[in-house]
C-alpha distance (Angstrom), angle and dihedral (degrees) to the residues before:
residue distance angle dihedral
X1 . . .
X2 3.81 . .
X3 3.78 102.3 .
X4 3.81 92.3 179.4
X5 3.79 86.9 64.9
X6 3.80 93.0 43.7
X7 3.81 98.4 42.7
X8 3.80 104.8 19.2
X9 3.79 92.5 102.6
X10 3.83 87.9 68.4
X11 3.79 90.0 58.6
X12 3.79 89.1 46.7
X13 3.79 90.1 52.7
X14 3.81 95.6 52.3
X15 3.82 88.9 45.6
X16 3.80 87.8 53.6
X17 3.80 90.0 52.8
X18 3.80 89.6 52.0
X19 3.80 93.6 46.0
X20 3.81 92.0 50.5
X21 3.81 93.1 48.2
X22 3.80 96.7 -112.4
X23 3.82 91.7 124.2
X24 3.78 134.8 5.0
X25 3.78 98.0 -138.0
X26 3.78 142.9 -12.4
X27 3.78 145.2 173.1
X28 3.78 134.8 -159.3
X29 3.81 129.4 -164.3
X30 3.81 124.6 -175.3
X31 3.79 135.4 -167.9
X32 3.81 129.2 -168.1
X33 3.81 126.9 -167.9
X34 3.77 92.0 -8.1
X35 3.81 95.9 -50.4
X36 3.79 127.4 107.6
X37 3.77 102.0 -126.6
X38 3.82 110.9 168.0
X39 3.80 145.8 6.5
X40 3.78 136.5 177.9
X41 3.80 136.6 -169.6
X42 3.79 132.9 -161.2
X43 3.79 140.0 176.1
X44 3.77 129.1 -6.4
X45 3.78 126.4 -41.8
X46 3.80 93.2 -160.1
X47 3.80 133.3 -15.8
X48 3.78 107.3 -57.8
X49 3.81 94.6 6.6
X50 3.80 120.1 96.1
X51 3.78 120.7 -147.5
X52 3.79 107.3 -95.8
X53 3.81 147.1 136.3
X54 3.81 94.5 -74.8
X55 3.80 96.7 50.3
X56 3.81 117.6 109.8
X57 3.80 115.5 -140.9
X58 3.82 124.7 -157.7
X59 3.80 104.1 -115.7
X60 3.82 96.3 -161.0
X61 3.83 109.3 -170.8
X62 3.80 94.7 3.8
X63 3.81 80.3 77.8
X64 3.79 86.8 78.1
X65 3.80 90.1 70.4
X66 3.80 91.1 58.4
X67 3.81 90.7 47.2
X68 3.80 93.0 50.0
X69 3.80 91.6 44.7
X70 3.80 86.8 57.3
X71 3.83 90.5 49.5
X72 3.78 90.2 50.7
X73 3.80 92.2 49.1
X74 3.82 86.3 58.0
X75 3.81 89.5 48.5
X76 3.82 88.3 54.4
X77 3.81 89.0 52.5
X78 3.81 94.2 49.6
X79 3.81 93.2 -113.7
X80 3.81 93.7 115.6
X81 3.80 138.7 19.3
X82 3.78 124.0 -158.3
X83 3.81 90.4 -130.7
X84 3.81 95.0 60.6
X85 3.79 116.3 109.3
X86 3.78 118.7 -117.0
X87 3.80 88.6 -132.0
X88 3.81 91.0 61.3
X89 3.81 88.5 65.6
X90 3.81 100.6 25.9
X91 3.82 106.2 34.6
X92 3.79 92.1 -179.7
X93 3.81 88.6 67.0
X94 3.80 94.9 81.4
X95 3.78 145.0 108.9
X96 3.81 133.7 68.5
X97 3.81 93.7 44.3
X98 3.79 97.7 -46.5
X99 3.82 88.3 120.2
X100 3.83 86.6 73.7
X101 3.80 95.5 57.5
X102 3.81 111.7 112.0
X103 3.79 128.3 -163.7
X104 3.83 85.3 -112.9
X105 3.80 89.7 61.1
X106 3.80 91.8 53.3
X107 3.81 95.3 53.4
X108 3.83 94.0 44.5
X109 3.84 96.0 45.2
X110 3.80 91.2 -118.6
X111 3.82 98.1 114.8
X112 3.81 96.3 98.8
X113 3.82 91.9 -122.2
X114 3.79 115.9 143.2
X115 3.81 120.5 -105.7
X116 3.81 100.0 -108.6
X117 3.79 140.4 -45.1
X118 3.82 112.3 -49.1
X119 3.82 84.3 -133.1
X120 3.80 95.6 48.7
X121 3.82 96.8 139.1
X122 3.79 91.0 46.6
X123 3.81 90.5 51.3
X124 3.81 89.6 53.3
X125 3.79 94.4 46.1
X126 3.80 89.2 51.4
X127 3.83 91.4 49.3
X128 3.80 93.9 -123.0
X129 3.82 108.2 -164.5
X130 3.80 115.7 -109.8
X131 3.81 94.6 -117.1
X132 3.80 90.9 53.2
X133 3.81 89.9 51.8
X134 3.78 90.1 57.1
X135 3.81 92.7 42.8
X136 3.80 88.7 54.8
X137 3.80 90.9 58.1
X138 3.82 89.8 69.0
X139 3.80 93.9 66.6
X140 3.80 99.8 61.5
X141 3.81 118.7 90.2
X142 3.79 118.2 -120.3
X143 3.79 116.0 -96.9
X144 3.82 91.9 -139.1
X145 3.78 141.6 -12.0
X146 3.81 110.8 -64.6
X147 3.80 111.1 -89.6
X148 3.81 95.6 15.0
X149 3.81 96.8 101.8
X150 3.77 141.9 -3.8
X151 3.79 119.5 -108.3
X152 3.78 116.3 168.2
X153 3.79 110.3 -119.9
X154 3.78 133.9 -172.2
X155 3.79 86.9 -174.8
X156 3.80 91.3 57.4
X157 3.80 95.2 56.1
X158 3.80 91.1 43.7
X159 3.79 89.8 52.4
X160 3.82 89.9 50.4
X161 3.80 87.2 55.0
X162 3.79 89.9 53.0
X163 3.81 91.0 50.5
X164 3.81 88.2 55.9
X165 3.80 90.9 48.7
X166 3.81 93.5 50.5
X167 3.80 93.9 48.0
X168 3.82 96.9 45.8
X169 3.79 101.4 31.4
X170 3.82 89.5 -130.7
X171 3.80 127.7 114.0
X172 3.79 120.6 -108.3
X173 3.81 96.8 -108.4
X174 3.80 92.2 51.9
X175 3.79 91.1 49.2
X176 3.80 93.8 51.2
X177 3.79 91.6 45.0
X178 3.81 92.8 50.7
X179 3.80 99.5 38.9
X180 3.82 104.2 32.5
X181 3.79 118.2 9.7
X182 3.82 98.8 44.4
X183 3.83 99.3 41.0
X184 3.80 91.0 44.4
X185 3.81 90.7 52.1
X186 3.80 93.6 -123.4
X187 3.80 101.2 161.6
X188 3.81 93.9 166.2
X189 3.82 98.6 48.2
X190 3.79 129.1 90.8
X191 3.79 143.5 152.2
X192 3.80 91.6 -147.4
X193 3.81 113.7 38.5
X194 3.78 118.9 -155.3
X195 3.84 119.7 -123.9
X196 3.82 88.9 -96.8
X197 3.79 91.5 50.5
X198 3.81 90.8 49.6
X199 3.80 88.3 60.6
X200 3.82 89.6 63.2
X201 3.82 97.0 38.0
X202 3.80 115.0 111.7
X203 3.79 118.4 -109.2
X204 3.82 110.7 -125.3
X205 3.79 114.3 -142.0
X206 3.80 118.6 -139.2
X207 3.80 100.3 9.5
X208 3.81 128.7 149.1
X209 3.82 112.6 -63.6
X210 3.80 87.5 9.1
X211 3.78 113.8 -173.8
X212 3.80 94.5 19.9
X213 3.80 129.7 101.9
X214 3.80 87.3 -107.9
X215 3.79 96.6 55.4
X216 3.78 112.3 150.8
X217 3.85 109.2 -110.9
X218 3.81 93.9 -2.9
X219 3.81 107.6 65.1
X220 3.81 128.6 67.9
X221 3.81 87.0 -117.9
X222 3.81 93.1 50.4
X223 3.80 93.5 47.1
X224 3.80 92.2 46.2
X225 3.83 94.1 53.8
X226 3.81 91.5 83.4
X227 3.79 88.9 -160.5
X228 3.84 113.1 -171.8
X229 3.80 91.3 -135.7
X230 3.80 100.4 49.0
X231 3.82 111.7 0.8
X232 3.82 106.8 100.5
X233 3.79 123.0 109.9
X234 3.80 119.1 -174.1
X235 3.78 143.4 156.2
X236 3.79 117.6 -101.6
X237 3.81 88.6 -112.4
X238 3.79 92.1 53.7
X239 3.80 91.8 48.1
X240 3.80 88.5 54.0
X241 3.81 90.9 47.8
X242 3.81 90.3 52.0
X243 3.80 89.6 51.1
X244 3.79 91.2 49.6
X245 3.79 89.5 60.4
X246 3.82 87.0 68.3
X247 3.81 97.5 41.2
X248 3.82 124.1 96.2
X249 3.80 94.1 -109.4
X250 3.78 99.8 35.6
X251 3.79 134.1 106.9
X252 3.80 113.0 -97.3
X253 3.79 128.7 -137.3
X254 3.82 89.7 173.9
X255 3.79 126.0 50.2
X256 3.78 121.8 -89.8
X257 3.80 88.8 -114.1
X258 3.80 91.2 55.7
X259 3.80 93.7 46.5
X260 3.80 89.3 50.8
X261 3.80 91.9 50.9
X262 3.79 92.5 48.5
X263 3.79 94.8 49.3
X264 3.81 103.3 46.9
X265 3.79 127.3 72.4
X266 3.79 112.6 -81.0
X267 3.81 97.2 176.6
X268 3.79 101.3 70.5
X269 3.80 92.7 -106.5
X270 3.78 93.3 -96.7
X271 3.79 103.0 83.9
X272 3.84 115.4 124.4
X273 3.80 109.9 -131.3
X274 3.77 136.6 -134.8
X275 3.79 113.8 -175.6
X276 3.82 107.7 170.5
X277 3.78 112.5 -116.0
X278 3.80 93.8 4.5
X279 3.79 114.4 49.9
X280 3.79 139.1 12.5
X281 3.76 109.6 162.0
X282 3.76 147.1 119.1
X283 3.81 90.5 -114.3
X284 3.80 115.5 113.6
X285 3.79 118.4 -101.8
X286 3.80 111.1 -165.7
X287 3.79 114.3 -148.1
X288 3.77 132.7 -174.7
X289 3.79 126.4 -159.6
X290 3.78 98.1 -57.0
X291 3.80 94.8 -27.9
X292 3.78 124.7 99.2
X293 3.82 109.6 -132.4
X294 3.81 118.9 -138.8
X295 3.77 118.2 -113.3
X296 3.80 125.5 -178.6
X297 3.77 112.2 -101.8
X298 3.80 98.1 21.8
X299 3.83 102.0 145.1
X300 3.78 98.4 -141.8
X301 3.80 101.0 41.9
X302 3.81 123.3 91.4
X303 3.79 109.7 -81.4
X304 3.81 95.9 -134.4
X305 3.80 99.1 43.4
X306 3.83 111.5 117.5
X307 3.79 117.2 -114.0
X308 3.78 108.2 -95.2
X309 3.80 94.5 34.4
X310 3.78 115.1 128.4
X311 3.77 141.2 -147.5
X312 3.77 145.7 117.0
X313 3.76 139.4 -120.2
X314 3.77 134.2 -143.8
X315 3.80 128.8 -143.3
X316 3.81 91.3 -132.7
X317 3.81 86.2 74.7
X318 3.80 106.2 -85.6
X319 3.77 141.6 115.3
X320 3.80 140.0 -175.8
X321 3.81 120.4 -161.4
X322 3.78 130.9 176.8
X323 3.82 119.7 -161.1
X324 3.83 105.2 -164.9
X325 3.81 93.1 -176.5
X326 3.80 95.1 63.1
X327 3.84 93.7 20.6
X328 3.81 94.7 -122.2
X329 3.80 127.4 148.0
X330 3.81 121.3 -167.6
X331 3.80 123.3 -169.5
X332 3.80 117.3 -174.8
X333 3.80 126.6 176.7
X334 3.79 133.4 178.6
X335 3.78 138.4 154.7
X336 3.80 110.3 -118.3
X337 3.79 116.2 100.1
X338 3.79 124.4 -129.0
X339 3.82 88.8 -120.1
X340 3.82 88.1 72.9
X341 3.81 89.6 66.6
X342 3.79 127.2 -34.9
X343 3.83 100.4 -153.8
X344 3.84 95.7 57.2
X345 3.80 90.4 37.6
X346 3.81 90.5 55.9
X347 3.79 93.8 42.0
X348 3.80 92.2 56.7
X349 3.80 98.6 54.0
X350 3.81 92.9 38.7
X351 3.81 89.6 52.3
X352 3.81 93.8 51.1
X353 3.80 92.7 52.6
X354 3.81 92.6 42.9
X355 3.81 91.9 52.7
X356 3.80 92.9 47.7
X357 3.80 94.0 50.0
X358 3.80 93.1 45.4
X359 3.82 92.9 49.5
X360 3.81 96.1 47.5
X361 3.80 95.2 45.4
X362 3.80 97.1 42.9
X363 3.80 92.8 117.2
X364 3.80 98.4 38.5
X365 3.77 128.5 93.7
């Protein structure tokens, strides 16, 4: 099959976005029935570096999937259980109901922890050390009783990473390398890029602390944070390969039981959702372990994705979606932050996934 004919209009669309100044650069990689079938690149990743297969793209909040995959690998090994309280491992995380927060709550965004520091950009500009960022999360009161609602939280995933560190005695980057990146064969993925890798890492326009030497994703400090909630950089091909590990026809680095648990709703399907900048409603937002679960009518999910599909987006301009019905995986990366305008940001990644699903299911009922 000539996939350039079938999918080439997606490449033309991202080239159009580059040519009209909507984004500086982008890449898309697609798999169908377990096989990587097509990829396309457009524009510049950073000044002097064209978008291409070797470029590393900051994955922003897609990083949370790698962090939770590491947590689940430890669950498989009997090191952690999702029902353990955070306080049992981190006794300083206590008071005002925090004793009720379970590891399960952290990885499903139902802990009640706030999203991130209200002074996030200031923290970055001041080069706050990573450990101090996590320490600061302890001081904020919970927004609600654990499990009562869903409120998306960078702090929650970071705290889950610290639980793993305390239990194993290993640092977060080592754990992800050993339990996710190496067994999944992700040779172009890292939470802490080397100086050489930084030279081929895309520059994200409009991010937090933009223009400063603490800029999220763009500065040596920001890239060295290795934050569980936003620290991954990866090639488009590697992002697709990671997604394939959770698709019906893909190679697994986690057990089938773990993949199933991560990719089905773990919130009861009734949890009202607050996702800062995107959603604040009483409508249910099903969530797996790390993965967002597709629900009809969600305004920032791909329109054509079947209910029950799963994926995650990143504010740097990227998305990963797995359609298990048609066995399609779409990985899209770009370098313009959601803070530059959320409606066009959302429209771009939704459009890429819509076009891929429509093209690959043209002859199916």
